[in-house]
C-alpha positions, 0 to 999 in steps of 0.5 A, a space after each residue: 506914122 502909126 503909134 509913134 514909140 518915143 519911150 523904147 528902142 527905135 529902128 528905121 526901116 527904109 526900102 525903095 520898091 520898084 516896078 512890079 513890086 511897087 504895084 503889088 504894094 499899091 494893090 495891097 494898100 488898096 485891098 487893106 483900105 490903108 489909103 482911105 484911113 492914112 493921113 500921109 505917106 508916112 502913115 501908109 508906110 507905117 500901117 503897111 509895115 505893121 501889118 507886114 510884121 504881124 503877118 510875118 510873125 504868124 508865118 514864122 509861128 506856122 513854120 515853127 509848128 510845121 518844121 519844129 525849128 525854133 529859129 529858122 534860117 532866112 533862106 529855108 523860111 523864104 523857100 517855105 513861104 514860097 512853096 507853102 500854098 494850100 490848094 483850098 486857099 489858092 486865092 488867099 495864097 496869091 497875096 502870100 506869093 506876091 509877098 514871097 516874090 517881093 522878099 525873094 527879089 529884095 534878098 537877091 539884090 542885097 547879096 
C-alpha cells in the first residue's frame, strides 16, 4: 500500500465492489493514472482510498460551509452529495454522481 503507517492506529477497509460500481472504479483508476504508477493491486487500492478520503474531506468541508452543520448526519450528507450538481461543472460532477451512486448503493446493502 501507499505510505504504510506502522507507528499509529491502523484501520483496515475492505469492500467487494460489484457490477457497474466496479466498472466505475476501474474508470476512475484509469482516469487518475493509478494503474500506471501502482506496483500491485494493494497499492492501487491504497491510492484510490487515499484519493477518496481527500475528496470526501473536501466534500464534508463544502457541506459544512454551505449548511452550517459542523457534524453532518450520513443520510443528509449523501443526499446533499447526490443533489449538489452545479450547471457549469456538469462534466466534473458526473464523476461525483458516480461516487454518490456508489455510496448510495452500498449504504442500502449494509442496512
